[in-house]
Every structure is written in C-alpha cells, then in structure tokens.
C-alpha positions in Angstrom: 28.7 -2.9 -14.9 27.5 -6.7 -15.0 26.4 -7.6 -10.9 24.9 -10.8 -9.6 22.1 -10.6 -7.9 21.4 -13.1 -5.2 19.1 -13.4 -2.1 18.4 -15.5 0.3 14.4 -14.4 0.2 14.6 -16.8 -3.0 15.4 -20.1 -4.0 19.2 -20.2 -4.6 20.3 -21.1 -8.2 20.0 -24.9 -8.6 22.6 -25.1 -11.7 25.4 -22.8 -13.4 23.3 -19.4 -13.5 22.2 -16.6 -11.3 19.2 -15.9 -9.6 19.7 -12.3 -11.7 21.8 -9.8 -13.5 21.5 -6.3 -12.9 22.9 -3.9 -15.8 22.6 -1.1 -13.6 19.4 0.5 -15.7 18.4 -3.5 -16.5 18.4 -6.7 -14.9 16.9 -10.0 -16.3 15.6 -12.4 -13.6 16.5 -16.6 -14.0 13.2 -18.3 -14.7 11.8 -18.7 -11.2 9.8 -22.3 -10.3 8.1 -22.5 -7.3 10.4 -22.9 -4.9 10.0 -22.3 -1.2 13.7 -20.5 -0.1 12.6 -21.8 3.6 11.7 -24.9 3.4 14.1 -25.8 -0.1 11.4 -27.3 -2.2 8.2 -27.0 -4.2 5.1 -26.8 -1.4 2.2 -25.8 -3.6 0.4 -28.3 -5.2 -1.7 -26.2 -7.3 -1.4 -23.4 -10.1 -2.4 -20.3 -7.9 -0.4 -20.9 -4.6 2.9 -22.4 -7.0 2.1 -18.9 -9.1 2.1 -17.2 -6.1 5.3 -18.6 -5.1 7.1 -17.5 -8.2 5.6 -14.6 -7.7 7.2 -13.8 -4.4 10.4 -15.1 -6.0 10.5 -13.0 -8.0 9.8 -9.6 -6.0 12.1 -10.6 -4.0 15.1 -10.9 -7.0 14.0 -7.1 -7.4 13.7 -5.5 -4.3 17.6 -6.8 -3.7 18.1 -5.2 -6.1 16.3 -1.5 -5.2 13.3 -2.3 -7.8 9.4 -3.5 -7.6 7.1 -5.3 -10.0 6.0 -1.9 -11.3 9.6 -1.9 -12.9 9.0 -5.1 -14.7 8.8 -4.1 -18.6 8.6 -7.4 -19.4 7.7 -11.7 -18.7 7.6 -15.0 -20.0 5.0 -17.6 -18.6 6.2 -21.8 -19.2 3.3 -23.0 -18.0 3.0 -27.0 -18.1 -0.4 -27.5 -18.9 -2.2 -23.8 -21.2 -5.7 -24.9 -19.1 -3.7 -23.5 -16.0 -3.6 -20.1 -18.0 -6.6 -18.6 -16.6 -6.3 -19.6 -13.1 -2.1 -18.7 -13.0 -3.6 -15.5 -14.8 -6.2 -14.4 -11.7 -2.8 -14.8 -10.1 -0.4 -13.3 -11.7 -3.2 -10.0 -12.6 -2.9 -9.3 -8.7 0.6 -8.8 -8.7 1.4 -5.8 -11.0 -0.5 -2.2 -10.6 -3.0 -1.9 -13.3 -2.1 0.0 -16.2 1.4 -0.2 -15.4 0.9 -4.4 -16.2 4.1 -5.3 -18.6 3.8 -7.7 -22.1 4.3 -11.0 -21.6 4.1 -14.4 -23.2 2.5 -17.7 -21.9 3.3 -20.9 -23.6 3.0 -24.1 -22.6 6.1 -26.6 -22.1 7.1 -30.0 -22.1 8.5 -30.1 -18.8 10.0 -28.0 -16.4 12.5 -28.9 -13.5 11.2 -30.3 -10.0 7.8 -31.4 -12.0 7.1 -27.5 -11.5 3.5 -26.2 -12.8 5.2 -22.8 -14.3 8.0 -21.0 -14.1 8.6 -17.1 -14.4 11.3 -15.2 -16.2 11.3 -10.9 -16.2 13.4 -8.1 -17.4 12.9 -5.2 -15.8 13.6 -2.0 -16.6 14.9 1.1 -13.2 13.2 4.0 -13.3 15.5 6.0 -11.2 
C-alpha cells in the first residue's frame, strides 16, 4: 500500500509531487533542496550550510515515517558546482553512521530550483 509522506518539519512540496512515498518496506523521498521549513526559503548561502539543511529536511521526512538516516540505502546528490563536492562530502559524512554509508551518486547539473547549490534524493528500506 502506498502512503504519502508529509511533515511540516521539512519544506512543503512546491509542485505536483510529495515529500516522499512509503511503500511499507521502502521509502522514496523526493529531492530536497535547502529550504528552511520555518522560513520557507533558502537561508544558508554556502555549500556546508545548504548541505546541513538538506540533510535535516531528509531526516525529518524519514522520521515522520519512523525511519532514520541509517535506513537510507541510496542517495543521489545533484551539485550546482562539482568543485563543492569535498565541502559537501565533509558535512554529508557527519550525518551517516560510519560503516553504514548508503550507496551514492554525485553529479553536477546545470541548475537546481531556487538557485540552490545542491539537491539530494534518497531511497530507504525500513528494517523492522
């Protein structure tokens, strides 16, 4: 059964999509950009701050479904500038448990909504 994920602790969808979909044992989260859910806009101006906000948004959506970042099995990181990879990676690594890192792809893209510096999408598996 498909359940739509929605929490006010992460930004609302800004188009015809859901924050995420829960299929029971698998969760598919829409790409998150660094919108602060309380302010409704991007606050951080550097890649480190934007990475933290994106991962906090992802964490909030996962928690709304009873999951954690340890349940993430795959991430895709879209970077506006691949030269930001090392700085993004330094922050990203602090959010996941060492030895339980998800598979990941990271690519540079031409543009990201709201001129964000990155967007991250995840797939998680609920381990009951």
